[in-house]
N, CA and C atoms as an extended XYZ file, in Angstrom:
354
Properties=species:S:1:pos:R:3:atomname:S:1:resname:S:1:resid:I:1 pbc="F F F"
N       -18.495       -7.274      -13.537 N   UNK     1
C       -17.251       -7.373      -12.787 CA  UNK     1
C       -17.027       -8.819      -12.366 C   UNK     1
N       -15.796       -9.203      -12.369 N   UNK     2
C       -15.431      -10.568      -12.039 CA  UNK     2
C       -15.147      -10.711      -10.549 C   UNK     2
N       -15.603      -11.800       -9.948 N   UNK     3
C       -15.412      -12.040       -8.526 CA  UNK     3
C       -13.966      -12.213       -8.117 C   UNK     3
N       -13.071      -12.438       -9.066 N   UNK     4
C       -11.660      -12.623       -8.740 CA  UNK     4
C       -10.920      -11.310       -8.543 C   UNK     4
N       -11.540      -10.207       -8.876 N   UNK     5
C       -10.901       -8.919       -8.684 CA  UNK     5
C       -10.997       -8.560       -7.207 C   UNK     5
N        -9.883       -8.071       -6.673 N   UNK     6
C        -9.658       -7.904       -5.231 CA  UNK     6
C       -10.839       -7.345       -4.442 C   UNK     6
N       -11.426       -6.263       -4.877 N   UNK     7
C       -12.411       -5.620       -4.021 CA  UNK     7
C       -13.829       -6.148       -4.165 C   UNK     7
N       -14.085       -6.962       -5.171 N   UNK     8
C       -15.463       -7.368       -5.409 CA  UNK     8
C       -16.044       -8.138       -4.225 C   UNK     8
N       -15.324       -9.119       -3.705 N   UNK     9
C       -15.836       -9.901       -2.577 CA  UNK     9
C       -16.075       -9.037       -1.346 C   UNK     9
N       -15.126       -8.168       -1.031 N   UNK    10
C       -15.247       -7.314        0.151 CA  UNK    10
C       -16.434       -6.373       -0.001 C   UNK    10
N       -16.532       -5.746       -1.151 N   UNK    11
C       -17.625       -4.800       -1.404 CA  UNK    11
C       -18.970       -5.525       -1.373 C   UNK    11
N       -19.055       -6.675       -2.038 N   UNK    12
C       -20.329       -7.399       -2.086 CA  UNK    12
C       -20.774       -7.863       -0.705 C   UNK    12
N       -19.860       -8.362        0.109 N   UNK    13
C       -20.224       -8.795        1.466 CA  UNK    13
C       -20.739       -7.625        2.291 C   UNK    13
N       -20.054       -6.510        2.195 N   UNK    14
C       -20.477       -5.336        2.955 CA  UNK    14
C       -21.799       -4.787        2.425 C   UNK    14
N       -21.939       -4.774        1.099 N   UNK    15
C       -23.178       -4.292        0.495 CA  UNK    15
C       -24.349       -5.207        0.859 C   UNK    15
N       -24.130       -6.517        0.840 N   UNK    16
C       -25.187       -7.449        1.250 CA  UNK    16
C       -25.625       -7.190        2.680 C   UNK    16
N       -24.657       -6.985        3.563 N   UNK    17
C       -24.991       -6.663        4.954 CA  UNK    17
C       -25.843       -5.393        5.009 C   UNK    17
N       -25.371       -4.355        4.309 N   UNK    18
C       -26.061       -3.067        4.361 CA  UNK    18
C       -27.482       -3.172        3.807 C   UNK    18
N       -27.647       -3.828        2.659 N   UNK    19
C       -28.979       -3.916        2.059 CA  UNK    19
C       -29.928       -4.771        2.894 C   UNK    19
N       -29.404       -5.808        3.555 N   UNK    20
C       -30.255       -6.628        4.413 CA  UNK    20
C       -30.723       -5.857        5.639 C   UNK    20
N       -29.875       -4.973        6.131 N   UNK    21
C       -30.195       -4.255        7.363 CA  UNK    21
C       -30.741       -2.848        7.134 C   UNK    21
N       -30.494       -2.308        5.956 N   UNK    22
C       -30.902       -0.919        5.665 CA  UNK    22
C       -31.349       -0.789        4.204 C   UNK    22
N       -32.182       -1.727        3.770 N   UNK    23
C       -32.598       -1.792        2.371 CA  UNK    23
C       -33.223       -0.518        1.830 C   UNK    23
N       -34.100        0.103        2.597 N   UNK    24
C       -34.768        1.323        2.125 CA  UNK    24
C       -33.783        2.470        1.946 C   UNK    24
N       -32.826        2.563        2.849 N   UNK    25
C       -31.810        3.618        2.742 CA  UNK    25
C       -30.958        3.389        1.494 C   UNK    25
N       -30.563        2.130        1.270 N   UNK    26
C       -29.736        1.837        0.096 CA  UNK    26
C       -30.510        2.105       -1.199 C   UNK    26
N       -31.773        1.750       -1.238 N   UNK    27
C       -32.585        2.005       -2.438 CA  UNK    27
C       -32.646        3.491       -2.747 C   UNK    27
N       -32.836        4.295       -1.722 N   UNK    28
C       -32.880        5.748       -1.925 CA  UNK    28
C       -31.531        6.272       -2.407 C   UNK    28
N       -30.460        5.768       -1.808 N   UNK    29
C       -29.104        6.173       -2.202 CA  UNK    29
C       -28.814        5.768       -3.648 C   UNK    29
N       -29.165        4.537       -4.008 N   UNK    30
C       -28.935        4.041       -5.364 CA  UNK    30
C       -29.735        4.861       -6.379 C   UNK    30
N       -30.978        5.167       -6.057 N   UNK    31
C       -31.814        5.970       -6.933 CA  UNK    31
C       -31.232        7.383       -7.098 C   UNK    31
N       -30.755        7.947       -6.006 N   UNK    32
C       -30.132        9.275       -6.048 CA  UNK    32
C       -28.915        9.273       -6.981 C   UNK    32
N       -28.048        8.278       -6.842 N   UNK    33
C       -26.877        8.177       -7.709 CA  UNK    33
C       -27.256        8.022       -9.170 C   UNK    33
N       -28.258        7.185       -9.445 N   UNK    34
C       -28.717        6.994      -10.825 CA  UNK    34
C       -29.260        8.302      -11.397 C   UNK    34
N       -30.046        9.009      -10.597 N   UNK    35
C       -30.615       10.272      -11.063 CA  UNK    35
C       -29.529       11.301      -11.344 C   UNK    35
N       -28.492       11.342      -10.504 N   UNK    36
C       -27.391       12.272      -10.745 CA  UNK    36
C       -26.720       11.992      -12.081 C   UNK    36
N       -26.502       10.715      -12.378 N   UNK    37
C       -25.868       10.352      -13.641 CA  UNK    37
C       -26.772       10.638      -14.829 C   UNK    37
N       -28.047       10.317      -14.716 N   UNK    38
C       -28.953       10.402      -15.853 CA  UNK    38
C       -29.593       11.775      -16.025 C   UNK    38
N       -29.862       12.461      -14.918 N   UNK    39
C       -30.634       13.698      -14.989 CA  UNK    39
C       -29.931       14.900      -14.364 C   UNK    39
N       -28.751       14.695      -13.823 N   UNK    40
C       -28.077       15.741      -13.067 CA  UNK    40
C       -27.498       16.868      -13.890 C   UNK    40
N       -27.257       16.606      -15.155 N   UNK    41
C       -26.663       17.651      -15.976 CA  UNK    41
C       -26.169       17.120      -17.303 C   UNK    41
N       -25.391       17.939      -17.991 N   UNK    42
C       -25.017       17.614      -19.368 CA  UNK    42
C       -23.812       16.691      -19.537 C   UNK    42
N       -23.133       16.308      -18.455 N   UNK    43
C       -21.938       15.483      -18.608 CA  UNK    43
C       -22.296       14.073      -19.057 C   UNK    43
N       -21.483       13.534      -19.969 N   UNK    44
C       -21.720       12.162      -20.401 CA  UNK    44
C       -21.204       11.179      -19.351 C   UNK    44
N       -21.570        9.902      -19.516 N   UNK    45
C       -21.244        8.887      -18.519 CA  UNK    45
C       -19.740        8.753      -18.298 C   UNK    45
N       -18.965        8.747      -19.375 N   UNK    46
C       -17.513        8.622      -19.240 CA  UNK    46
C       -16.940        9.750      -18.396 C   UNK    46
N       -17.365       10.967      -18.665 N   UNK    47
C       -16.859       12.119      -17.922 CA  UNK    47
C       -17.222       12.014      -16.444 C   UNK    47
N       -18.446       11.578      -16.163 N   UNK    48
C       -18.862       11.410      -14.761 CA  UNK    48
C       -17.955       10.425      -14.045 C   UNK    48
N       -17.640        9.287      -14.685 N   UNK    49
C       -16.792        8.288      -14.024 CA  UNK    49
C       -15.363        8.781      -13.891 C   UNK    49
N       -14.868        9.554      -14.847 N   UNK    50
C       -13.516       10.111      -14.717 CA  UNK    50
C       -13.443       11.092      -13.550 C   UNK    50
N       -14.493       11.870      -13.359 N   UNK    51
C       -14.537       12.777      -12.209 CA  UNK    51
C       -14.538       11.975      -10.911 C   UNK    51
N       -15.307       10.892      -10.881 N   UNK    52
C       -15.351       10.062       -9.682 CA  UNK    52
C       -14.008        9.388       -9.420 C   UNK    52
N       -13.297        9.014      -10.480 N   UNK    53
C       -11.944        8.465      -10.320 CA  UNK    53
C       -11.049        9.506       -9.657 C   UNK    53
N       -11.113       10.742      -10.131 N   UNK    54
C       -10.282       11.804       -9.556 CA  UNK    54
C       -10.643       12.070       -8.094 C   UNK    54
N       -11.910       12.131       -7.796 N   UNK    55
C       -12.343       12.371       -6.412 CA  UNK    55
C       -11.893       11.229       -5.507 C   UNK    55
N       -12.052        9.997       -5.962 N   UNK    56
C       -11.631        8.834       -5.166 CA  UNK    56
C       -10.126        8.815       -4.959 C   UNK    56
N        -9.381        9.271       -5.968 N   UNK    57
C        -7.930        9.369       -5.828 CA  UNK    57
C        -7.590       10.354       -4.725 C   UNK    57
N        -8.243       11.495       -4.731 N   UNK    58
C        -7.999       12.506       -3.704 CA  UNK    58
C        -8.374       11.985       -2.317 C   UNK    58
N        -9.505       11.301       -2.220 N   UNK    59
C        -9.981       10.799       -0.919 CA  UNK    59
C        -9.141        9.653       -0.386 C   UNK    59
N        -8.413        8.970       -1.266 N   UNK    60
C        -7.564        7.843       -0.872 CA  UNK    60
C        -8.357        6.687       -0.283 C   UNK    60
N        -9.569        6.478       -0.802 N   UNK    61
C       -10.347        5.319       -0.398 CA  UNK    61
C       -10.203        4.280       -1.499 C   UNK    61
N        -9.333        3.291       -1.245 N   UNK    62
C        -8.938        2.338       -2.284 CA  UNK    62
C       -10.115        1.605       -2.910 C   UNK    62
N       -11.063        1.126       -2.100 N   UNK    63
C       -12.171        0.371       -2.661 CA  UNK    63
C       -13.024        1.232       -3.584 C   UNK    63
N       -13.264        2.470       -3.207 N   UNK    64
C       -14.031        3.364       -4.076 CA  UNK    64
C       -13.271        3.627       -5.368 C   UNK    64
N       -11.972        3.878       -5.269 N   UNK    65
C       -11.184        4.141       -6.475 CA  UNK    65
C       -11.197        2.927       -7.389 C   UNK    65
N       -10.987        1.740       -6.841 N   UNK    66
C       -10.997        0.527       -7.659 CA  UNK    66
C       -12.364        0.351       -8.334 C   UNK    66
N       -13.439        0.555       -7.590 N   UNK    67
C       -14.785        0.435       -8.152 CA  UNK    67
C       -15.012        1.471       -9.241 C   UNK    67
N       -14.590        2.709       -9.011 N   UNK    68
C       -14.790        3.760      -10.003 CA  UNK    68
C       -13.943        3.526      -11.247 C   UNK    68
N       -12.756        2.964      -11.084 N   UNK    69
C       -11.943        2.608      -12.258 CA  UNK    69
C       -12.668        1.533      -13.071 C   UNK    69
N       -13.185        0.521      -12.407 N   UNK    70
C       -13.912       -0.537      -13.117 CA  UNK    70
C       -15.132        0.014      -13.845 C   UNK    70
N       -15.856        0.910      -13.186 N   UNK    71
C       -17.034        1.496      -13.830 CA  UNK    71
C       -16.636        2.422      -14.980 C   UNK    71
N       -15.513        3.120      -14.832 N   UNK    72
C       -15.021        3.962      -15.925 CA  UNK    72
C       -14.655        3.091      -17.127 C   UNK    72
N       -13.979        1.994      -16.884 N   UNK    73
C       -13.642        1.075      -17.977 CA  UNK    73
C       -14.906        0.535      -18.635 C   UNK    73
N       -15.901        0.179      -17.831 N   UNK    74
C       -17.165       -0.347      -18.364 CA  UNK    74
C       -17.918        0.688      -19.189 C   UNK    74
N       -17.716        1.960      -18.870 N   UNK    75
C       -18.412        3.012      -19.615 CA  UNK    75
C       -17.654        3.415      -20.878 C   UNK    75
N       -16.509        2.770      -21.131 N   UNK    76
C       -15.774        3.035      -22.363 CA  UNK    76
C       -14.515        3.864      -22.208 C   UNK    76
N       -14.157        4.220      -20.985 N   UNK    77
C       -12.930        4.989      -20.766 CA  UNK    77
C       -11.714        4.103      -21.037 C   UNK    77
N       -10.704        4.690      -21.614 N   UNK    78
C        -9.453        3.973      -21.837 CA  UNK    78
C        -8.575        4.069      -20.596 C   UNK    78
N        -7.600        3.198      -20.513 N   UNK    79
C        -6.619        3.235      -19.426 CA  UNK    79
C        -5.950        4.608      -19.405 C   UNK    79
N        -5.655        5.156      -20.578 N   UNK    80
C        -4.989        6.461      -20.670 CA  UNK    80
C        -5.874        7.585      -20.138 C   UNK    80
N        -7.171        7.533      -20.418 N   UNK    81
C        -8.084        8.554      -19.901 CA  UNK    81
C        -8.174        8.486      -18.378 C   UNK    81
N        -8.234        7.268      -17.851 N   UNK    82
C        -8.314        7.095      -16.404 CA  UNK    82
C        -7.026        7.581      -15.749 C   UNK    82
N        -5.899        7.219      -16.343 N   UNK    83
C        -4.615        7.662      -15.794 CA  UNK    83
C        -4.510        9.189      -15.832 C   UNK    83
N        -5.004        9.802      -16.897 N   UNK    84
C        -4.984       11.266      -16.988 CA  UNK    84
C        -5.812       11.890      -15.868 C   UNK    84
N        -6.990       11.313      -15.596 N   UNK    85
C        -7.830       11.823      -14.510 CA  UNK    85
C        -7.088       11.748      -13.175 C   UNK    85
N        -6.345       10.663      -12.974 N   UNK    86
C        -5.575       10.509      -11.733 CA  UNK    86
C        -4.435       11.523      -11.694 C   UNK    86
N        -3.756       11.724      -12.811 N   UNK    87
C        -2.651       12.693      -12.861 CA  UNK    87
C        -3.125       14.112      -12.549 C   UNK    87
N        -4.343       14.438      -12.953 N   UNK    88
C        -4.878       15.777      -12.720 CA  UNK    88
C        -5.083       16.085      -11.238 C   UNK    88
N        -5.043       15.075      -10.398 N   UNK    89
C        -5.210       15.265       -8.958 CA  UNK    89
C        -3.982       15.937       -8.335 C   UNK    89
N        -2.800       15.690       -8.899 N   UNK    90
C        -1.538       16.132       -8.282 CA  UNK    90
C        -1.483       17.627       -7.950 C   UNK    90
N        -1.803       18.532       -8.876 N   UNK    91
C        -1.660       19.959       -8.542 CA  UNK    91
C        -2.581       20.428       -7.414 C   UNK    91
N        -3.740       19.800       -7.281 N   UNK    92
C        -4.694       20.224       -6.253 CA  UNK    92
C        -4.548       19.475       -4.943 C   UNK    92
N        -4.332       18.162       -5.018 N   UNK    93
C        -4.348       17.332       -3.808 CA  UNK    93
C        -2.981       16.785       -3.426 C   UNK    93
N        -2.030       16.860       -4.335 N   UNK    94
C        -0.684       16.423       -4.006 CA  UNK    94
C        -0.195       15.226       -4.799 C   UNK    94
N         1.107       15.196       -4.992 N   UNK    95
C         1.768       14.142       -5.752 CA  UNK    95
C         1.634       12.773       -5.082 C   UNK    95
N         1.765       12.666       -3.748 N   UNK    96
C         1.627       11.340       -3.128 CA  UNK    96
C         0.256       10.701       -3.379 C   UNK    96
N        -0.803       11.487       -3.373 N   UNK    97
C        -2.138       10.946       -3.645 CA  UNK    97
C        -2.226       10.446       -5.084 C   UNK    97
N        -1.630       11.196       -5.993 N   UNK    98
C        -1.613       10.779       -7.392 CA  UNK    98
C        -0.827        9.485       -7.560 C   UNK    98
N         0.321        9.399       -6.913 N   UNK    99
C         1.129        8.190       -7.024 CA  UNK    99
C         0.386        6.977       -6.464 C   UNK    99
N        -0.342        7.141       -5.374 N   UNK   100
C        -1.137        6.045       -4.821 CA  UNK   100
C        -2.241        5.651       -5.800 C   UNK   100
N        -2.867        6.637       -6.431 N   UNK   101
C        -3.895        6.354       -7.431 CA  UNK   101
C        -3.347        5.590       -8.627 C   UNK   101
N        -2.173        5.989       -9.093 N   UNK   102
C        -1.536        5.292      -10.218 CA  UNK   102
C        -1.220        3.852       -9.821 C   UNK   102
N        -0.730        3.661       -8.597 N   UNK   103
C        -0.419        2.312       -8.118 CA  UNK   103
C        -1.675        1.435       -8.112 C   UNK   103
N        -2.777        1.971       -7.611 N   UNK   104
C        -4.030        1.218       -7.564 CA  UNK   104
C        -4.503        0.887       -8.979 C   UNK   104
N        -4.415        1.843       -9.891 N   UNK   105
C        -4.787        1.599      -11.285 CA  UNK   105
C        -3.941        0.473      -11.876 C   UNK   105
N        -2.637        0.552      -11.687 N   UNK   106
C        -1.737       -0.458      -12.243 CA  UNK   106
C        -2.024       -1.839      -11.656 C   UNK   106
N        -2.243       -1.908      -10.340 N   UNK   107
C        -2.549       -3.196       -9.700 CA  UNK   107
C        -3.850       -3.785      -10.242 C   UNK   107
N        -4.861       -2.948      -10.380 N   UNK   108
C        -6.151       -3.418      -10.874 CA  UNK   108
C        -6.049       -3.909      -12.310 C   UNK   108
N        -5.351       -3.160      -13.149 N   UNK   109
C        -5.188       -3.587      -14.541 CA  UNK   109
C        -4.396       -4.887      -14.625 C   UNK   109
N        -3.415       -5.049      -13.761 N   UNK   110
C        -2.643       -6.298      -13.727 CA  UNK   110
C        -3.527       -7.467      -13.310 C   UNK   110
N        -4.382       -7.255      -12.304 N   UNK   111
C        -5.320       -8.297      -11.890 CA  UNK   111
C        -6.231       -8.692      -13.046 C   UNK   111
N        -6.708       -7.689      -13.775 N   UNK   112
C        -7.591       -7.956      -14.905 CA  UNK   112
C        -6.860       -8.705      -16.011 C   UNK   112
N        -5.612       -8.323      -16.279 N   UNK   113
C        -4.816       -9.026      -17.288 CA  UNK   113
C        -4.600      -10.478      -16.886 C   UNK   113
N        -4.326      -10.704      -15.616 N   UNK   114
C        -4.120      -12.077      -15.136 CA  UNK   114
C        -5.364      -12.928      -15.288 C   UNK   114
N        -6.537      -12.329      -15.120 N   UNK   115
C        -7.786      -13.064      -15.309 CA  UNK   115
C        -7.982      -13.430      -16.764 C   UNK   115
N        -7.592      -12.537      -17.656 N   UNK   116
C        -7.753      -12.765      -19.087 CA  UNK   116
C        -6.830      -13.870      -19.570 C   UNK   116
N        -5.631      -13.935      -19.006 N   UNK   117
C        -4.641      -14.920      -19.407 CA  UNK   117
C        -5.057      -16.316      -18.967 C   UNK   117
N        -5.704      -16.421      -17.819 N   UNK   118
C        -6.057      -17.742      -17.257 CA  UNK   118
C        -7.127      -18.419      -18.019 C   UNK   118
């Protein structure tokens, strides 16, 4: 991930604080997340990140959604697959949450395009 993307600096500063003050807790949490992805069941990595995109869209936590979109892209998900995961939120969690998710996706992709152009 590139440091010029909006949430990276905020997330890294907060994560640095947390790991410096609660390193053992973070290690356990990180290990738990890794185990869920690798050993938790039959879903492939792309599917796991698409589910996390949908959950983050529903929760309306922008930093988590942005991070999960970046991780979904890194795992090979296309923009269309990510957008579909966000669209699937509407019937269960509501259209406004989906629209906010689409906005965040579009903003993040625009930021990434701007980095590529520079």
